C-alpha positions as CSV (number, residue, x, y, z in Angstrom):
1,M,0.0,0.0,0.0
2,D,1.3,3.5,-0.9
3,W,1.1,5.2,2.5
4,Q,2.2,8.6,1.1
5,Y,-0.6,8.6,-1.4
6,F,-3.0,7.4,1.3
7,L,-2.0,10.3,3.6
8,E,-2.3,12.8,0.8
9,I,-5.9,11.7,0.2
10,L,-6.6,11.7,3.9
11,F,-5.4,15.3,4.4
12,S,-7.2,16.4,1.2
13,G,-10.4,14.9,2.5
14,L,-10.0,16.6,5.9
15,T,-9.4,19.9,4.2
16,R,-12.4,19.5,2.0
17,G,-14.5,18.3,5.0
18,S,-13.4,21.3,7.1
19,I,-14.8,23.7,4.5
20,Y,-18.0,21.7,4.3
21,A,-18.3,21.8,8.0
22,L,-17.9,25.6,8.2
23,I,-20.7,26.0,5.7
24,A,-22.8,23.3,7.3
25,L,-22.7,25.1,10.6
26,G,-24.7,28.0,9.1
27,Y,-27.3,25.6,7.8
28,T,-27.7,23.7,11.1
29,M,-27.7,26.8,13.3
30,V,-30.5,28.5,11.3
31,Y,-32.5,25.3,11.1
32,G,-32.0,24.6,14.8
33,I,-33.6,28.0,15.7
34,I,-36.3,28.7,13.1
35,E,-36.4,25.4,11.2
36,L,-35.6,27.0,7.9
37,I,-33.3,25.5,5.3
38,N,-31.4,28.7,4.1
39,F,-30.7,27.6,0.5
40,A,-29.0,31.0,-0.1
41,H,-26.3,30.1,2.3
42,G,-24.1,28.7,-0.4
43,E,-24.2,32.0,-2.2
44,I,-22.9,33.8,0.9
45,Y,-19.9,31.4,0.7
46,M,-19.5,32.4,-2.9
47,L,-19.7,36.1,-2.1
48,G,-17.0,35.6,0.6
49,A,-14.7,34.1,-2.1
50,F,-15.4,37.0,-4.5
51,T,-15.0,39.7,-1.9
52,A,-11.6,38.2,-0.9
53,F,-10.7,38.0,-4.6
54,I,-11.4,41.8,-5.1
55,V,-9.6,42.8,-1.9
56,A,-6.6,40.6,-2.6
57,G,-6.3,42.1,-6.1
58,I,-6.4,45.7,-4.8
59,L,-3.9,45.1,-2.0
60,G,-1.7,43.1,-4.2
61,S,-1.3,46.0,-6.6
62,M,-0.4,48.2,-3.6
63,G,2.5,45.9,-2.6
64,F,1.2,44.3,0.5
65,S,2.7,41.0,1.6
66,A,0.8,37.8,0.8
67,S,0.2,37.0,4.5
68,A,-1.2,40.5,5.2
69,I,-3.4,40.3,2.1
70,L,-5.0,37.0,3.1
71,V,-5.7,38.2,6.6
72,I,-7.2,41.5,5.5
73,A,-9.1,39.9,2.6
74,A,-10.6,37.3,5.0
75,F,-11.6,40.0,7.5
76,V,-13.3,42.2,4.8
77,A,-15.0,39.2,3.4
78,I,-16.4,38.2,6.8
79,I,-17.7,41.8,7.5
80,W,-19.2,42.1,4.0
81,C,-21.0,38.7,4.1
82,V,-22.2,39.3,7.7
83,A,-23.9,42.4,6.4
84,Y,-25.4,40.4,3.6
85,G,-26.6,37.7,5.9
86,Y,-28.2,40.1,8.3
87,T,-29.9,42.1,5.5
88,M,-31.1,38.9,3.9
89,E,-32.7,37.7,7.1
90,K,-34.5,41.1,7.6
91,I,-35.7,41.4,4.1
92,A,-36.4,37.9,2.8
93,Y,-37.1,35.8,5.9
94,K,-38.4,37.9,8.8
95,P,-41.6,39.1,7.1
96,L,-42.4,35.4,6.3
97,R,-41.7,34.0,9.7
98,G,-45.3,33.5,10.7
99,Q,-46.3,32.0,7.3
100,S,-46.2,28.3,6.3
101,R,-42.8,26.7,5.9
102,L,-43.1,26.7,2.1
103,A,-43.1,30.6,1.9
104,P,-39.6,31.2,3.4
105,L,-38.3,28.1,1.6
106,I,-39.3,29.7,-1.8
107,S,-37.9,33.0,-0.6
108,A,-34.5,31.3,0.2
109,I,-34.4,29.7,-3.3
110,G,-35.2,33.1,-4.8
111,M,-32.4,34.8,-2.8
112,S,-30.0,32.1,-4.0
113,I,-30.8,32.6,-7.7
114,F,-30.7,36.4,-7.3
115,L,-27.2,36.5,-5.6
116,Q,-25.8,34.0,-8.1
117,N,-27.0,35.9,-11.1
118,Y,-26.1,39.3,-9.9
119,V,-22.5,38.2,-9.3
120,Q,-22.6,36.5,-12.8
121,L,-23.3,39.9,-14.3
122,A,-19.9,41.2,-13.1
123,Q,-17.9,38.1,-14.0
124,T,-16.0,38.1,-17.3
125,A,-15.1,34.4,-17.4
126,E,-16.4,31.1,-16.0
127,F,-13.6,31.1,-13.5
128,L,-11.3,33.9,-12.3
129,R,-7.8,33.2,-11.0
130,F,-7.2,34.2,-7.4
131,P,-4.4,36.7,-7.4
132,I,-2.5,35.6,-4.2
133,R,-1.1,32.2,-3.4
134,M,-1.1,30.9,0.1
135,P,2.3,31.7,1.7
136,R,4.6,28.7,2.1
137,V,4.8,27.1,5.5
138,E,8.4,26.0,5.6
139,F,8.3,23.3,8.4
140,L,5.9,21.3,6.3
141,D,8.8,20.5,3.9
142,V,9.8,17.6,6.2
143,L,6.5,15.8,5.2
144,G,7.6,15.6,1.6
145,G,4.6,17.3,0.1
146,I,2.0,15.2,1.9
147,L,0.4,18.3,3.5
148,R,0.4,21.5,1.5
149,S,0.5,24.9,3.1
150,S,-3.1,25.7,2.1
151,D,-4.3,22.4,3.6
152,F,-2.5,23.1,6.8
153,V,-3.9,26.6,7.1
154,I,-7.4,25.4,6.4
155,L,-7.2,22.6,8.9
156,V,-5.8,24.7,11.7
157,T,-8.1,27.7,11.1
158,S,-11.2,25.5,10.8
159,A,-10.3,23.5,14.0
160,F,-9.8,26.8,15.9
161,I,-13.0,28.3,14.7
162,M,-15.0,25.2,15.5
163,V,-13.5,25.1,19.1
164,C,-14.3,28.8,19.5
165,L,-17.9,28.3,18.3
166,S,-18.4,25.4,20.6
167,V,-17.2,27.4,23.6
168,F,-19.3,30.3,22.6
169,I,-22.5,28.2,22.3
170,R,-21.9,26.3,25.5
171,Y,-20.6,28.9,27.9
172,T,-21.5,32.5,26.9
173,K,-24.7,34.3,27.7
174,L,-25.6,34.7,24.0
175,G,-24.8,31.1,23.3
176,K,-27.1,29.9,26.0
177,A,-29.8,32.2,24.7
178,M,-29.3,30.6,21.3
179,R,-29.7,27.1,22.7
180,A,-32.8,28.2,24.7
181,T,-34.3,29.7,21.6
182,A,-33.6,26.6,19.6
183,Q,-35.2,24.3,22.2
184,N,-38.4,26.4,22.7
185,R,-38.7,29.9,21.2
186,K,-41.9,30.8,22.9
187,M,-40.6,29.8,26.3
188,A,-37.4,31.7,25.7
189,M,-39.3,34.8,24.9
190,L,-41.3,34.5,28.1
191,L,-38.0,34.4,30.0
192,G,-37.0,37.7,28.5
193,I,-34.8,36.5,25.5
194,D,-35.1,38.7,22.4
195,A,-35.8,36.0,19.8
196,D,-35.4,38.4,16.9
197,K,-32.0,39.4,18.1
198,I,-30.9,35.8,18.5
199,I,-32.2,34.8,15.0
200,S,-30.3,37.7,13.5
201,L,-27.2,36.7,15.5
202,T,-27.5,33.2,14.1
203,F,-27.5,34.5,10.5
204,I,-24.5,36.8,11.3
205,V,-22.4,33.9,12.7
206,G,-23.4,31.5,10.0
207,S,-22.6,34.1,7.2
208,G,-19.2,34.9,8.8
209,L,-18.3,31.2,8.8
210,A,-19.4,30.8,5.2
211,A,-17.3,33.8,4.2
212,L,-14.3,32.5,5.9
213,G,-14.8,29.1,4.2
214,G,-15.1,30.9,0.8
215,T,-11.8,32.8,1.4
216,L,-10.0,29.7,2.4
217,I,-11.1,27.6,-0.5
218,A,-10.3,30.4,-3.0
219,T,-6.7,30.4,-1.7
220,H,-6.6,26.6,-1.9
221,T,-8.0,26.2,-5.5
222,M,-6.7,29.5,-6.7
223,Q,-9.9,30.3,-8.6
224,V,-13.4,31.7,-8.0
225,G,-16.6,31.5,-9.9
226,F,-20.3,32.6,-9.5
227,G,-21.4,28.9,-9.5
228,I,-19.2,27.6,-6.7
229,G,-21.8,28.4,-4.0
230,F,-24.5,26.1,-5.4
231,I,-22.6,22.7,-5.3
232,A,-20.7,23.6,-2.1
233,G,-23.9,24.6,-0.5
234,M,-25.7,21.4,-1.4
235,K,-22.8,19.3,-0.2
236,A,-22.7,21.3,3.1
237,F,-26.5,20.7,3.4
238,T,-25.8,17.0,2.9
239,A,-23.1,17.2,5.6
240,A,-25.6,18.9,8.0
241,V,-28.2,16.2,7.4
242,L,-25.6,13.5,7.7
243,G,-24.4,14.7,11.1
244,G,-27.9,15.6,12.3
245,I,-29.5,18.9,11.1
246,G,-29.7,21.2,14.1
247,S,-26.7,19.6,15.8
248,I,-23.5,21.7,15.8
249,P,-21.2,18.8,16.6
250,G,-23.2,16.8,13.9
251,A,-22.5,19.5,11.3
252,M,-18.8,19.3,12.0
253,L,-18.7,15.5,11.9
254,G,-20.9,15.3,8.8
255,G,-18.6,17.7,7.0
256,L,-15.5,15.7,7.8
257,V,-17.2,12.4,6.9
258,L,-18.4,13.7,3.6
259,G,-15.1,15.3,2.7
260,L,-13.2,12.0,3.4
261,A,-15.7,10.0,1.5
262,E,-15.4,12.2,-1.6
263,S,-11.6,12.3,-1.3
264,F,-11.2,8.6,-1.2
265,T,-13.7,8.1,-3.9
266,T,-11.7,10.5,-6.1
267,G,-8.4,9.0,-5.1
268,Y,-9.1,5.3,-5.6
269,F,-12.0,5.3,-8.1
270,A,-12.8,8.3,-10.2
271,G,-13.3,12.0,-9.6
272,D,-16.4,12.0,-11.8
273,Y,-18.4,10.2,-9.1
274,E,-17.7,12.6,-6.1
275,D,-20.7,14.8,-6.7
276,V,-22.9,11.7,-7.2
277,L,-21.6,10.3,-3.9
278,A,-22.8,13.3,-2.0
279,F,-26.4,13.0,-3.2
280,V,-26.4,9.2,-2.9
281,L,-25.4,9.7,0.8
282,L,-28.2,12.2,1.2
283,V,-30.8,9.8,-0.1
284,L,-29.5,6.9,2.0
285,I,-29.5,9.1,5.1
286,L,-33.0,10.3,4.6
287,I,-34.2,6.7,4.1
288,F,-32.4,4.9,6.9
289,R,-31.6,7.5,9.5
290,P,-33.5,10.8,8.8
291,S,-32.2,12.3,12.1
292,G,-28.6,11.9,11.1
293,I,-25.6,10.5,13.0
294,L,-25.9,12.8,16.1
295,G,-29.4,14.1,15.5
296,K,-32.3,13.2,17.7
297,A,-35.6,12.1,16.2
298,K,-38.5,14.4,17.2
299,V,-41.5,12.8,18.8
300,Q,-44.8,14.1,17.5
301,K,-47.4,14.5,20.2
302,V,-51.0,13.6,19.3
């Protein structure tokens, strides 16, 4: 067995899975609180990549170092996409909150199409090359190319963000308010929790994570395109369902499992089947374990 090739595929799968997990967290947090599948979330990820692309191009022409460019581009992308996520919740979802579930779902699909097409108007080619390459991490040279610099940065950043989010949700006042709202919104409101504020915060956090994921993947693949959000969003949704929609640890686990499954499929079989695998997994999950790996089945009272 070629262990070096195996490890390359393993780290590639973990890198891909980490990005899926960052996006899936936005899906699962929103669903956990208002039971809405935000199908425009993938486009927020795409906007993050495009914002980083624009900022990196501007700063690169001004002579900034690659490390400074990537940090500033990621920060600006997060701020920009947080504003988008907050605005989207207020305009497209809040007015429909008391309606049937179909109304906000259609609104989410409409927002997805709108964001994708309005970026397409400004794009001159199917894919644009990202102007800055991830700076070289020298101590990785001892691994003989098994782990690339971009893989390392994505893995470390994603792990750090996931730990911080878990601590925030579990131990902070706002995190506890989010958990209370997710368990029973009406009771949380009776206890003095501002549900509207918590829902907006959920969109803000989810959009920021998606923007970070878009920036990281742009520096990894060295290209951006208006269509990258749709497939990534659908795969992240699959990861959220796989781990258990509404469960934050489930979204993390689902993203990593899906990323590894795709990577090993590509590495040992054929890359043409990796997209098919995601949707086959989704169908199998919905058939045999609708609640996901870490999700809990809801009991309907009659």
